LUMTORGU-723677 format. One record per residue (C-alpha): x, y, z; residue number from 1; residue in one letter. Coordinates in Angstrom, 1 decimal, decimal comma, padded with zeros to 4 digits. Layout:
! LUMTORGU-723677
NODE      x      y      z   i aa
NODE      X      Y      Z NUM  A
...
This chain:
! LUMTORGU-723677
NODE      x      y      z   i aa
NODE -029,4 -030,5  039,3   1  X
NODE -029,5 -028,3  036,5   2  X
NODE -026,9 -025,1  035,9   3  X
NODE -028,7 -022,1  035,4   4  X
NODE -026,0 -020,3  033,8   5  X
NODE -023,4 -021,2  031,3   6  X
NODE -020,4 -019,7  032,0   7  X
NODE -018,0 -019,3  028,6   8  X
NODE -014,6 -020,0  028,7   9  X
NODE -011,9 -017,7  027,9  10  X
NODE -011,2 -017,5  024,3  11  X
NODE -008,4 -019,6  022,6  12  X
NODE -005,8 -018,5  019,6  13  X
NODE -007,9 -019,7  016,7  14  X
NODE -011,1 -017,8  018,2  15  X
NODE -008,9 -014,7  019,1  16  X
NODE -007,9 -014,9  015,3  17  X
NODE -011,2 -015,4  013,9  18  X
NODE -012,4 -012,5  016,0  19  X
NODE -009,5 -010,2  014,9  20  X
NODE -010,3 -011,4  011,1  21  X
NODE -014,3 -010,3  011,8  22  X
NODE -013,7 -007,1  012,9  23  X
NODE -010,9 -006,2  010,6  24  X
NODE -013,1 -007,2  007,7  25  X
NODE -016,0 -005,2  008,9  26  X
NODE -013,6 -002,0  009,6  27  X
NODE -012,3 -002,4  006,0  28  X
NODE -015,8 -002,8  004,6  29  X
NODE -016,9  000,5  005,9  30  X
NODE -013,5  002,1  004,7  31  X
NODE -012,5  003,1  008,2  32  X
NODE -009,0  001,6  008,7  33  X
NODE -007,2  004,8  009,4  34  X
NODE -009,8  006,1  012,2  35  X
NODE -010,0  002,6  014,1  36  X
NODE -006,1  002,3  014,1  37  X
NODE -005,8  005,7  015,9  38  X
NODE -009,1  005,1  018,1  39  X
NODE -007,4  001,8  019,3  40  X
NODE -004,2  003,1  019,8  41  X
NODE -005,5  005,7  022,4  42  X
NODE -007,8  003,4  024,0  43  X
NODE -005,6  000,5  024,3  44  X
NODE -004,8  001,0  028,0  45  X
NODE -008,6  000,8  028,4  46  X
NODE -009,0 -002,4  026,9  47  X
NODE -009,3 -004,2  030,2  48  X
NODE -011,8 -001,9  031,6  49  X
NODE -013,6 -002,4  028,2  50  X
NODE -013,9 -006,2  028,6  51  X
NODE -015,1 -006,0  032,2  52  X
NODE -017,7 -003,9  031,5  53  X
NODE -018,8 -005,8  028,3  54  X
NODE -018,5 -008,9  030,8  55  X
NODE -021,2 -007,0  033,2  56  X
NODE -023,3 -006,6  030,5  57  X
NODE -023,2 -009,9  028,9  58  X
NODE -025,9 -011,7  030,9  59  X
NODE -028,5 -009,3  028,9  60  X
NODE -026,6 -008,7  025,6  61  X
NODE -026,0 -012,6  024,8  62  X
NODE -029,5 -012,9  024,7  63  X
NODE -029,2 -010,9  021,6  64  X
NODE -025,7 -011,6  020,4  65  X
NODE -024,3 -015,4  020,7  66  X
NODE -020,6 -014,0  020,7  67  X
NODE -020,7 -011,1  023,0  68  X
NODE -018,9 -012,7  025,7  69  X
NODE -016,0 -013,9  023,1  70  X
NODE -015,5 -010,3  022,6  71  X
NODE -015,5 -009,6  026,3  72  X
NODE -012,6 -012,0  026,5  73  X
NODE -011,1 -010,8  023,4  74  X
NODE -010,8 -007,1  024,9  75  X
NODE -009,7 -008,5  028,5  76  X
NODE -006,0 -008,6  026,8  77  X
NODE -004,3 -006,1  025,7  78  X
NODE -001,9 -008,1  023,3  79  X
NODE -005,1 -009,0  021,5  80  X
NODE -005,7 -005,0  020,6  81  X
NODE -002,3 -005,0  019,6  82  X
NODE -002,6 -007,8  017,1  83  X
NODE -005,8 -006,2  016,1  84  X
NODE -004,0 -003,0  015,2  85  X
NODE -001,2 -004,8  013,4  86  X
NODE -003,9 -006,3  011,3  87  X
NODE -005,7 -003,0  010,4  88  X
NODE -002,2 -001,4  009,9  89  X
NODE -001,6 -004,5  007,2  90  X
NODE -004,8 -004,0  005,6  91  X
NODE -004,1  000,1  005,2  92  X
NODE -000,9 -000,8  003,7  93  X
NODE -002,2 -003,0  001,3  94  X
NODE -005,0 -000,6  000,2  95  X
NODE -002,6  002,1  000,0  96  X
NODE -000,7  000,2 -002,2  97  X
NODE -003,6 -000,9 -004,7  98  X
NODE -004,3  003,3 -004,5  99  X
NODE -001,0  003,8 -006,1 100  X
NODE -001,2  001,1 -008,4 101  X
NODE -004,6  002,6 -009,7 102  X
NODE -003,0  005,9 -009,6 103  X
NODE -000,2  005,0 -011,7 104  X
NODE -002,7  003,1 -014,2 105  X
NODE -004,6  006,4 -014,7 106  X
NODE -001,7  008,3 -015,1 107  X
NODE -000,5  005,9 -017,7 108  X
NODE -003,8  005,9 -019,7 109  X
NODE -004,3  009,9 -019,6 110  X
NODE -000,6  009,9 -021,1 111  X
NODE -001,6  007,6 -023,4 112  X
NODE -004,8  009,6 -024,6 113  X
NODE -003,2  012,6 -024,6 114  X
NODE -000,5  011,0 -027,0 115  X
NODE -003,0  010,0 -029,0 116  X
NODE -004,7  013,4 -029,1 117  X
NODE -001,7  015,2 -029,9 118  X
NODE -000,9  012,5 -033,0 119  X
NODE -004,3  012,9 -034,2 120  X
NODE -004,0  017,0 -033,9 121  X
NODE -000,8  017,0 -035,9 122  X
NODE -002,4  014,9 -038,5 123  X
NODE -005,4  017,3 -038,6 124  X
NODE -002,9  019,9 -039,0 125  X
NODE -001,0  018,3 -041,5 126  X
NODE -004,3  017,7 -043,9 127  X
NODE -005,3  021,1 -043,3 128  X
NODE -001,8  022,7 -044,4 129  X
NODE -002,0  020,5 -047,8 130  X
NODE -005,7  021,8 -047,8 131  X
NODE -004,6  025,0 -047,5 132  X
NODE -002,1  025,1 -050,3 133  X
NODE -004,1  024,0 -052,9 134  X
NODE -006,4  027,1 -052,9 135  X
NODE -003,3  029,3 -052,5 136  X
NODE -001,8  027,7 -055,6 137  X
NODE -005,2  028,2 -057,4 138  X
NODE -004,9  031,9 -056,4 139  X
NODE -001,4  032,6 -057,5 140  X
NODE -001,9  031,4 -061,0 141  X
NODE -002,4  033,8 -063,5 142  X
NODE -005,7  033,6 -065,8 143  X
NODE -004,0  034,7 -068,8 144  X
């Protein structure tokens, strides 16, 4: 006797971590870390209902997406959603730190360029002043 239906098993910790990494990477790729954190925090109580809805549609959707049932099991547990939120928060902190470092580098570069420009300006003024003194000296000399 052959089985008509293949029932998938709940996910283990390794698969859960793979799903968290995949979701977090995709969200980071689109630059939507903060909105995703807000969304997941607001809808964390509904994660079980979401997972059950995904189980309901799994026979149809699994034809197109092989891992759909794994994601349904992932959303069944609120702790998994909390782990995903923590992962997104750590990625957001890293991104914010990179942005601060980049801003500090830009600020230092801008200050260096401003200092170089002001030293060039002082040198130009010195040259102009020395050039202007010569014509004045020529005008002060009596032609007699």
